[in-house]
C-alpha positions, 0 to 999 in steps of 0.5 A: 865871531861871537863876542863873550860877556863877561858877569863879575859875580854879586859879593851881598850874600857872603857879606849878609851871612856874616853879618848875620852869623855875627850877631847870631853868635854875639846873641848865642853867647851872650844867652850862654853867658846869661845862664852861665850867671843865673846859674851861678847865681841858681847853685849858689843859693841852692849850695848855701841852703844846702850847707845850712842845714848841714851845719844844722845837722850837727846838732850836739847828740848827746844834748838831744839824746839827754835834754832833746834840745837841738843846738849847734856846739861850736867849739866841736869838743874843743876848747874853742870858744869862737864861731870860726869852726863852724864857718870853716864847716860850712865853706867845707860843705860848700865847696864839697858840693860845688865841685864835680868830685863825685861825678863819674869820669868828671874830667874826661866827660865834663867840664865845669860850666860854673867852676864857683867856689865859696872863698870866705864865710862869716858868722854875722849873727848868731844865738847862743842857749844862754842869750838875755839871761838864758831867755833862749834856753827857756824858749827851746825848752818850752818849744820843746815840750809845750804841745804835751802839757795841758792847760788844766795843769796851770790852772791847777797850779794858779789855785794852790799857790793862791790859797798858799800865798793868800792864807800866809802858809809858807809865811807862818813860823810855827816852830817859833809861836810853839817856842815861845809858848813852850818859853812861857810855860817854863817859867812855872817850873819851880815856882811854888804855889799858895799852898807852898808846894814845888811846881814841876812842870812836864811839858805834855809835848817834850817827846815831839820837840826831841824829835823836832831837834834831831832834824826834819830829814832824818824824821821823814827819811832814812839815812842810808836813802840819801845822796851825799853827792856834791859838786864844783861851781866854779866851772857851771854857767852860773858862776861863769855868768856872775864873772862875765866869761860867757860868749854873747850872740848879738840876736836879742830876743824878748824876755816875759815882759813882752808877753801878756800876763796869763801867756807870760804865766803859761810860759814859765810854767811850761819852761818848769814842766821840761825840769821836771821832764828832763832833770832827776829828783827825789824818787826820780834819781838820774842815777848817772849824774854828778847830783841825784836830786837836780831839781832840788838844787835848781830851787835851793842853789847848794852844791851837794844833795843833801841840803838840796834835799834837807832845803825842800823838806824843811820848805814843805813843812812849814806849808804843811805845818801851817796848813795843819795849824789852821785846821785843827784851831777851826775845827771845834771838835779836835780844839776843844780835845786839846783844851780838855786835856791842857786844863786837866794836865795844868790842874795835875801840876796845880798850875790852873793857869797855864791850861790855854797855854798847854792847849795851844802847845798841845795843838802844835805838837799835834799839828807837828806830828801830823806834818811829819806823817804828810812829808813822809808820805809826800816823799814815798809818793803819796798825795796829801790834800792841801788843806785837810778835813776831818776825813783825811786827818790821820792822827789822834792827839794821844798817838801825835803825843807818843812820839813815834810818829810811824807812816802809813801801812801799805793798807792805809796807803791813799795812793798816788791817784788820790786828790791833793798835792804829791812830792812834785807839785810842791816842787812846782810851787817853789819853782813858780816862787822863784826867781826865774832868773836862778831857776834858769841858771842853775836850771844849766848848770845841770844841763853843762855837768850832765853833758860834761859826765859823758864821753868827749863832752868833758870841756862842753859849755852851753855858751857855745851852743848856737841855736840860731845862725845867720851866715854871710859868704863870698862866692866867685867863679872862675868866669869873673863873677862874684856873688855876696850871699846870706842866709839865717836858719834857725832850730825853731821859729827866729828869735828876733820874729818872737821878739817882733811879734811879742811888742 
């Protein structure tokens, strides 16, 4: 009888396989979860960058169109002056990029492996155009123009300014000196000579003084050509700054004090060139703007075009009259003509002792007539040498005393390409001589009033325009992961970085 041996099967393969599969599954799940974590992190960074770029793409279109400045108006056409709308826009952009709504049949074919959502955004840093008393505005303006301005202009302005300051051309009161001399001459009127005759004084420059008393602006341009536009400054930036009613960011930019002297002057000149390029002025008016003579407003600061133009004309006239007087007193030929005529007139009026006084008033009257001609030519777009010579002098003494003071005919015009200073060059000089804070604030006033004059921008304010911003965003996934990310973006190089390199 054959016996059957009972065999008991072993279970070691099943146990081994079970243990191996468990380890492999744990490893795979760990790898999948690691991929999910790193994927969420990468997606958050990419979406944050896209969102910040989308925020910068919301730059104010009219500000860029008129003034070539890029800035986010965080009010978005409303009267809100906070960054809340910008924060909500960033959340909207990020969540739109996190979602799969744009994927075809996403609910049937795809499952959101990351399931991320941006929950909270906060602007932790911001730089407004008005920060640093307009330092940010100056920075972005210089950034918009510095590649197009030659360094030769800076040297030429420095030379002109040195001549004006060293010779005191803007400090001399030639009109006051002439009044004093005329008063001394007039004291002889009605006196009796040793022969018993009554002296009758007739000042040879009386016709010129009548012209001066009517106003210099009327002498050099037609009244019908002068704008009479006026603005209300109560709601403009300079007034709001004085009242402390502006937004302030928490990125403190460096100032011109952080630059070397030459670099600070270069930045100042570049900013002024920006103003001359984008603001209106006499001869190049922005006729759709509340003020036509905008550069003149920046320098003079009056609320109407007429007074601003008058202020510039008077300042130019002071320089021209001082320079022309200096030329006449230094010219032996022309001084001799004035002295000879003065002595002849004094003898004719039987008071030879006033010959020197008459010669002096003739020289000053002659300089006045030449200055009227100069300013007329400047306003007509011509150029006049800062210091004249015999070749560039226009009026003879007899022509000047007639008091007609015509401008140059087209045949005699030297042309705007001739050497010398034009009207725009005098504006450059006056801008350099102005306090930079006043220039900046008034320039920002002009930008505000121009933008407000366009449809949909009635409440526009520069102190709601952001140039650089840092945002902090909290992101959460339904798989239990939370992230917090911060990004800083700017239209130009970081203002904080500029400040650090300047110190």
